[in-house]
C-alpha positions as CSV (number, residue, x, y, z in Angstrom):
1,M,-11.3,-16.8,-4.6
2,R,-7.9,-16.5,-6.3
3,I,-5.8,-14.0,-4.4
4,L,-2.5,-12.4,-5.2
5,V,-0.7,-11.3,-2.1
6,S,2.2,-8.8,-2.1
7,N,3.8,-6.2,0.2
8,D,6.7,-3.7,0.5
9,D,8.4,-5.2,3.6
10,G,9.7,-8.1,1.6
11,I,8.8,-11.7,1.3
12,F,10.4,-12.6,4.6
13,A,8.4,-10.1,6.6
14,P,6.1,-11.6,9.3
15,G,3.1,-9.5,8.2
16,I,2.9,-11.2,4.7
17,K,3.3,-14.6,6.3
18,A,0.4,-14.1,8.6
19,L,-1.8,-12.7,5.9
20,A,-1.0,-15.3,3.2
21,E,-1.3,-18.3,5.4
22,T,-4.5,-17.1,7.0
23,L,-6.1,-16.4,3.6
24,A,-4.9,-19.8,2.3
25,T,-7.2,-21.5,4.9
26,G,-10.2,-20.7,2.6
27,H,-8.9,-19.4,-0.7
28,E,-6.4,-20.0,-3.5
29,V,-3.4,-17.8,-2.6
30,Y,-0.3,-16.8,-4.6
31,V,2.5,-14.7,-3.1
32,I,4.7,-12.5,-5.3
33,A,6.7,-10.0,-3.2
34,P,10.0,-8.1,-3.2
35,D,13.1,-10.0,-2.2
36,R,13.9,-7.3,0.4
37,E,12.3,-4.4,2.1
38,R,11.0,-1.8,-0.4
39,S,9.2,0.6,2.0
40,A,8.4,4.1,0.7
41,N,9.1,3.2,-2.9
42,G,5.8,4.6,-3.9
43,H,4.6,3.5,-7.3
44,A,8.1,3.0,-8.8
45,L,8.7,0.6,-11.6
46,T,12.0,-1.0,-12.7
47,L,12.8,0.0,-16.3
48,H,16.6,-0.1,-16.5
49,K,17.5,-3.6,-15.3
50,P,16.0,-7.1,-15.7
51,L,13.5,-8.4,-13.3
52,R,14.2,-11.8,-11.8
53,A,11.6,-14.0,-10.1
54,E,12.7,-16.9,-7.9
55,E,10.2,-19.5,-6.6
56,M,10.2,-19.8,-2.8
57,H,8.8,-22.3,-0.3
58,L,8.1,-20.2,2.8
59,F,4.4,-20.3,3.4
60,N,2.0,-23.0,4.5
61,G,-1.0,-23.6,2.4
62,V,-0.3,-21.2,-0.5
63,K,-0.3,-22.5,-4.0
64,S,3.1,-20.9,-4.9
65,A,5.3,-18.0,-4.0
66,W,8.0,-16.0,-5.7
67,Q,10.5,-13.3,-4.6
68,V,11.2,-10.6,-7.2
69,N,14.2,-8.2,-7.3
70,G,11.9,-5.2,-7.9
71,T,9.4,-2.9,-6.3
72,P,6.0,-3.7,-5.0
73,S,4.4,-2.4,-8.2
74,D,6.8,-4.6,-10.2
75,C,5.7,-7.6,-8.3
76,V,2.0,-7.2,-9.1
77,K,2.6,-6.1,-12.7
78,L,5.0,-9.1,-13.3
79,G,2.7,-11.5,-11.5
80,V,-0.4,-10.6,-13.5
81,G,1.4,-10.2,-16.8
82,A,3.9,-13.1,-16.8
83,I,4.0,-15.4,-13.8
84,L,0.4,-16.4,-13.0
85,D,-1.6,-18.6,-15.4
86,E,-4.8,-16.9,-14.5
87,I,-5.7,-13.3,-13.5
88,P,-6.4,-13.2,-9.7
89,D,-9.8,-12.2,-8.4
90,I,-8.3,-9.7,-6.0
91,V,-4.9,-8.3,-5.0
92,V,-4.2,-7.9,-1.3
93,S,-1.1,-6.1,-0.2
94,G,0.3,-6.3,3.3
95,I,0.2,-6.6,6.2
96,N,2.5,-3.6,6.4
97,R,4.7,-3.0,9.4
98,G,3.4,0.4,10.4
99,Q,0.3,2.4,9.5
100,N,-0.4,3.8,6.1
101,M,-2.8,6.6,6.9
102,G,-3.4,10.1,5.6
103,T,-0.8,11.4,3.3
104,D,1.4,8.3,3.9
105,I,-0.3,6.6,1.0
106,I,1.5,8.8,-1.5
107,Y,4.8,7.2,-0.5
108,S,3.6,3.7,0.5
109,G,4.8,0.7,-1.5
110,T,2.0,-1.3,0.2
111,V,-0.7,0.9,-1.2
112,S,1.1,1.1,-4.5
113,A,1.1,-2.7,-4.9
114,A,-2.7,-2.7,-4.4
115,M,-3.1,0.3,-6.7
116,E,-1.2,-1.5,-9.4
117,G,-3.6,-4.3,-9.2
118,N,-6.4,-1.8,-9.5
119,I,-4.9,-0.1,-12.5
120,L,-4.8,-3.6,-14.1
121,G,-8.5,-3.9,-13.5
122,I,-8.4,-6.1,-10.5
123,P,-10.1,-5.3,-7.1
124,A,-7.5,-4.5,-4.5
125,I,-7.0,-4.0,-0.8
126,A,-4.0,-2.6,1.1
127,V,-3.7,-3.5,4.8
128,S,-1.4,-2.1,7.4
129,L,-0.8,-2.4,11.1
130,G,-0.7,0.6,13.4
131,S,2.6,-0.3,14.9
132,F,6.2,-0.8,13.9
133,A,6.6,-3.6,16.3
134,D,6.0,-7.1,15.0
135,I,2.8,-7.7,17.1
136,H,-0.8,-8.6,16.4
137,Y,-0.5,-9.2,12.7
138,Q,-3.1,-11.9,13.2
139,T,-5.7,-9.3,14.1
140,G,-5.5,-7.8,10.6
141,A,-5.2,-11.2,8.9
142,D,-8.3,-12.6,10.5
143,F,-10.2,-9.4,9.6
144,I,-9.2,-9.6,5.9
145,L,-10.2,-13.2,5.8
146,K,-13.7,-12.5,7.1
147,F,-14.0,-9.4,4.9
148,L,-13.1,-11.4,1.8
149,N,-15.6,-14.1,2.6
150,N,-18.3,-11.5,2.0
151,F,-16.5,-9.6,-0.8
152,A,-17.6,-11.9,-3.6
153,T,-21.1,-10.4,-3.5
154,K,-19.8,-6.8,-3.5
155,K,-18.4,-4.6,-6.3
156,L,-16.0,-1.7,-5.9
157,P,-16.5,1.4,-8.1
158,P,-14.0,1.8,-11.0
159,K,-10.5,3.0,-10.1
160,T,-11.2,2.4,-6.4
161,L,-9.3,0.3,-3.8
162,L,-9.6,-0.1,-0.1
163,N,-7.0,1.1,2.3
164,V,-7.3,-0.8,5.6
165,N,-5.5,0.1,8.8
166,V,-5.7,-2.1,11.8
167,P,-4.9,-1.1,15.4
168,A,-2.0,-3.1,17.0
169,V,-4.1,-4.8,19.6
170,P,-5.5,-8.3,20.2
171,Q,-8.7,-9.1,18.3
172,D,-10.8,-8.9,21.5
173,K,-9.6,-5.3,22.0
174,V,-10.8,-4.1,18.5
175,K,-13.9,-2.0,19.0
176,G,-15.3,-2.4,15.5
177,V,-14.9,-1.2,12.0
178,K,-15.2,2.4,10.7
179,I,-15.5,3.7,7.2
180,T,-13.2,6.7,7.1
181,K,-11.6,9.4,5.0
182,L,-7.9,10.1,4.8
183,G,-6.4,12.2,7.6
184,V,-3.3,14.4,7.5
185,H,0.2,13.3,8.5
186,K,3.1,15.7,8.3
187,Y,6.8,15.2,8.7
188,T,9.8,17.4,9.6
189,D,12.3,16.8,6.8
190,I,15.8,17.0,8.2
191,F,18.8,16.0,6.0
192,E,22.0,15.0,7.8
193,K,25.0,16.1,5.7
194,R,27.8,13.5,5.9
195,T,31.1,12.8,4.3
196,D,32.1,9.3,2.9
197,L,35.5,7.7,3.1
198,R,36.5,9.3,-0.2
199,G,35.7,12.7,1.1
200,K,32.5,13.1,-1.0
201,T,29.4,14.6,0.5
202,Y,26.1,12.7,0.9
203,Y,22.8,13.3,2.7
204,W,20.8,11.0,4.9
205,L,17.1,11.8,5.4
206,A,16.5,11.8,9.1
207,G,13.2,13.7,9.5
208,E,10.8,12.9,12.2
209,S,7.1,12.2,12.1
210,L,4.9,14.9,13.6
211,E,1.6,14.2,15.3
212,Y,-1.3,13.2,13.1
213,E,-4.1,15.8,13.0
214,D,-7.1,14.6,14.9
215,E,-9.8,15.4,12.4
216,E,-13.2,13.7,12.9
217,N,-14.1,10.7,10.7
218,T,-10.5,10.1,9.6
219,D,-8.5,6.9,9.5
220,I,-6.1,8.4,12.0
221,V,-8.7,8.9,14.7
222,A,-10.4,5.6,14.1
223,V,-7.2,3.6,14.6
224,K,-6.3,5.7,17.7
225,Q,-9.6,4.6,19.2
226,N,-8.9,0.9,18.4
227,Y,-11.2,0.7,15.4
228,I,-10.3,-0.9,12.1
229,S,-10.3,1.8,9.5
230,V,-11.5,1.1,5.9
231,T,-10.9,4.0,3.5
232,P,-12.0,3.9,-0.2
233,I,-9.3,5.6,-2.3
234,H,-8.7,6.0,-6.0
235,Y,-5.8,6.8,-8.4
236,D,-7.7,9.4,-10.4
237,L,-6.0,12.6,-9.0
238,T,-8.2,15.0,-11.1
239,N,-9.6,17.9,-9.0
240,Y,-13.0,17.8,-10.6
241,D,-14.3,20.7,-8.4
242,F,-11.7,23.0,-9.9
243,I,-12.1,22.1,-13.6
244,N,-14.7,24.8,-14.4
245,D,-12.9,27.5,-12.4
246,L,-9.6,26.7,-14.2
247,G,-11.5,27.0,-17.5
248,K,-12.3,30.6,-16.6
249,W,-8.6,31.5,-16.4
250,N,-8.6,32.0,-20.2
251,I,-5.3,30.2,-20.6
252,D,-4.0,31.0,-24.1
253,I,-0.8,29.4,-25.6
254,T,-0.3,32.5,-27.7
255,T,0.1,34.7,-24.6
256,K,3.6,36.1,-24.4
257,I,5.4,34.8,-21.4
258,E,7.7,37.4,-19.8
259,V,11.0,36.0,-18.5
260,N,13.0,38.0,-16.0
261,K,16.6,37.8,-16.8
């Protein structure tokens, strides 16, 4: 299987090294990743400056690797559209330092890299570790390798990718795999107001993560219980259940809109 590996922690992150080198033991692997950390970039694309790709020699067993001065989505789009000679069979993004569960996926560069592959018509998987410490990446890498060995006989629905979260424990402590839905993760947004050396005001986002909500059958609960969570997600954000109700609103563009002055 021809695999494109990317991430949002940057090409020098230990998670992508563990993933790429493990997958290279049985597959044809190419790495195209940001030249530095691009966490929480979401699905941003670079439109107002040139993208530069530099070939790197950092990984054992991979066919080739490049660092790109762009976002995770840039890396996948550039890789498929310009760098690689052939379209990959699958895009795998990760292994991210820290979980991407619940509403985190909206901001996640890791998930967005996988989603970009999916938008381009390529099956995709995002994989993250449930810890911000650089430990037990191999647990996730070994799972993805085993998963991909069976993936060739499977087919994902259109517009669908898999979001995998792995507990930060040794492999023998993993209880199993659970198919889950997204949970809920909330933050307290606190902006610290500061003044720079020129006397100008700037703000630093310093919010804190609140506890995840422990709803049954979610990715959050599964990882807490030392299960690997696999969640099917898709980029079609249409609320299909509400389409008919919205149609009953009788929205008319000729309706006069009152503006309070």
